[in-house]
N, C-alpha and C positions, 0 to 999 in steps of 0.2 A: 539644571537649566535656575541660574540665577540674573534677581530684578532687583533694584532698589524703589520702597516705598517714597512718599513723601516726606517724613523725616530722614530720608539716606541711610535708614537700616536696609540691613540684606536681607532680600526674600526668596524662599526657594518657591517655582512652581513645576511642577511637573505635569506636563502634558500628553496626553493619552500617546501612545504609537501606534497609530491608525495604521501607517504601512502594513507593521508586524501582524494587527490584531485583526484587517482585511484579509490579509492573505490566507493565516492562517485558519478562518473562518471558511476560505474558498476552499480551502486544501479538505475542511471536513466536508462540505459539501459533494467536491469531487469522489471525496475515499466512499461515502455516504453511495452516492448513487452509483458508483463501482460495485458495491457489494450488495446491491438491489437487483443488478444486473446477473451479478454473479449466481447469486439468490435462485433467481427466477431460472437460468440454465441450469443449475443444481435440480429444480424440482422439475424439469423436463426429464433429465435421465429418469432421478430416483421414485419419482410416481409418477408422469404421463410414460415415460416406457417402461420402467419397470414392471409397471401396472397391466402390462400389454403382453407381458410374456405370457407364454403359456408353454405345459409339460414339456419339455422336449425341448425347447426353443435355448439358445445359448443364454447365459446369465448376464442380467444387465451389469451386474460387478466382473465381468470379463474385462480384459483390458481393452479388446476390440473398439471399445466404444467411449474409451478416453479422449475427452475434448480440452482440457488441460494442455497438453500441448503434443499433437496428432502426430502422430508416424504410422508408415506401412507396418504391417497391415492396417487398416482405419477404417472403422461403418459410422456417418455421422447419426447424432441422435437430435430430431428438429433442428431448431437453430441455437441448441445448444452451445457450440463452438462459435459462431455468431456474436451472440451474448457475452458471450465468457471474451472474446477478444476487445469487442468494444470498453467491455469492463476493464480488462487490464491499458488498454490506450488512455481512458480516463483518468486511470492509477496513476502512471506514467506522468500526465501533467500535474497530478496532485501530488507524487513526490517533487516536483519540481515548483510548483508554488508554496510548497510547505519550507523548503530549502529557502526562497526568499524570505517566507515571514521570520525565518530563524536569522537569516542573514539582515535584514532591517531591525533585529531588539537595538534601544539606546540602552544598553548597558559600558558603551567603553569608555575606557578614561583616556585623555588626549597622550598621556605617558605611554601608554600598551596598544595606541594606534595602529603602531608599523605591524607591529606579532598578531593582529587582532585581522587585519585586512591579509596575510598571509591565511591563519586559519581559515576566514570566508571562504577564498581559495580555493583548501585544500577541500572545505565542506559542498560546495560547489560544484567542484567535479568530481565528488564521489554520488551527489546529487543527481546530475547529471549520467555517470555509469548505471546507477539503479534504476533512472529513467527509459535508459537506450533498452537495457536487459527487458523493462516492462513494454516497450513500446513494440519493439521486437516479436517480444513474445507474442503480444496481441495481435499485431500487423499478421504472425502464422495462424495462431486460430482463425481469427477472421475468413484468410484468404481460402484458409484449408474448408471452412465451413460454408464457402460461400460458391466453392468447386467443387466440394463433395469430395476431396481428396488432397491428403498433406502436400503443403508447400515443399520447396526447397530448401526451406529455411529449417526441417524439419532436423536436418544436420548440425545445428549450435547448439543442439539438445543440455548438452554438459557444459554450457558456457551460463545455465542457470546459478549455479554455484557461485559466479563472482558476484552477482546481484545482492547474495547472502551473506559475503565479505564484505562488502560496500557498504552494507546496511549495518552490521556489528558494529564497522567503524565509527560510523554516523554514531548511533547509538551513546557509544565513548564517549563521541566530542560536544556531544549534545548533552550529556547529562548532568552537564552543572550550566550549563547558558540555558535549559526550557528544558526540565525534567519530562514534561507532557512529551514533548518530540521527543524524546530517547525512546521513551515508551513508545510511541508511535512505530519508529524505526523497527523496534522489536517486533509489535505486531505485523508488519508489513512483510516481513521475512515468511508468512503465510501466504505469501503467492513466488516468493522464490524457489527454485527447486529442492530445498533441503525441506524448506515448509512443508511442500506435497510431501514430501516421501517421509514427513514426521506424521502429517494429517492422516495418511494412507494407512500406516504401518503401527501406530499409537495413538490417535487421537479420536480420530472416527471409530475403529473397533472396541473402544470403548467405549462407546454411546453403542453399536450397531451391532456388538459381537463379531466372530472371526467373521474371516474372511478367503476363499478360494483365489483371489486374484487382487481386484481394486475395494476397498472395505467402502458397503454401501456410505453414503452423505459425505465422502471424502473433500468433493469439491464446495460444499456446504460449510464444511470447517473454515476453507481458504476464505470464503466471503464472509464469513463473522468475524475472523481475523483482519480483514478488510476495513468493517463495520466498526472495529474496533480502535483501531488506529485514527477514525473519525472522531468518535467521543472523545479519545487522546488529545484532538487537535480544538473540539470545540471546548476541552476542559482547559487547554495548552492558552486560547483567546479569552475564555474568563479569567484567568489567574492575572492576564496582564491588568486587564480592568481594573480586578479587585484589587491589588498590588500599589496601583498610580494612585488609586480614589483614596486608599488607607493612607498615602502617603503625602496626601495630597493637607 
């Protein structure tokens, strides 16, 4: 933005992009809140429930106790499914708020405004797709935990790969627009089906050793990925403030 001083000289005035900053900070808060709920849920399984197992009992690692996406046969563990479900719903909202923060970045020239509008529409559509899956995911876990039996949404399990593809697409589209948002999308893959499988069979076993079924602390890895996305959002908002103040 440009104005003119008393002598008629052109003077540049850059205002802080408050809409983007507030949205990114809100997204950071939502992601961190979601991660906290997911962490508490994981502790219910891997500390409280696992510690209560007696010799000869079914191991807490058995898929029978998986609350990430309950499906028959399933046995609920405390309120883990409810906490995880609420966390996933909060994360869905965070994705939408993050998309708003990126969409309101004031870095579009008049010449490219038309193309930018099309790209923003695509980005918002992808964010809505991701949020829809996280929302469905959370609703299923919450409903299953509340009733004690997997909801009818269990049959939509494989749709989880759609959110992975959408997040990868967003990461690519945002890599030059807001690098930290692109990184956040990569971390958010942790809650997708592909991310969960990666945590189960690659990341969690690195820390917990081999497993006969589900590696211990798998859901904790997913929670950590959500927290990392929140940290990326904090970094993004900080970079916006620092960049604008530097250009003044």
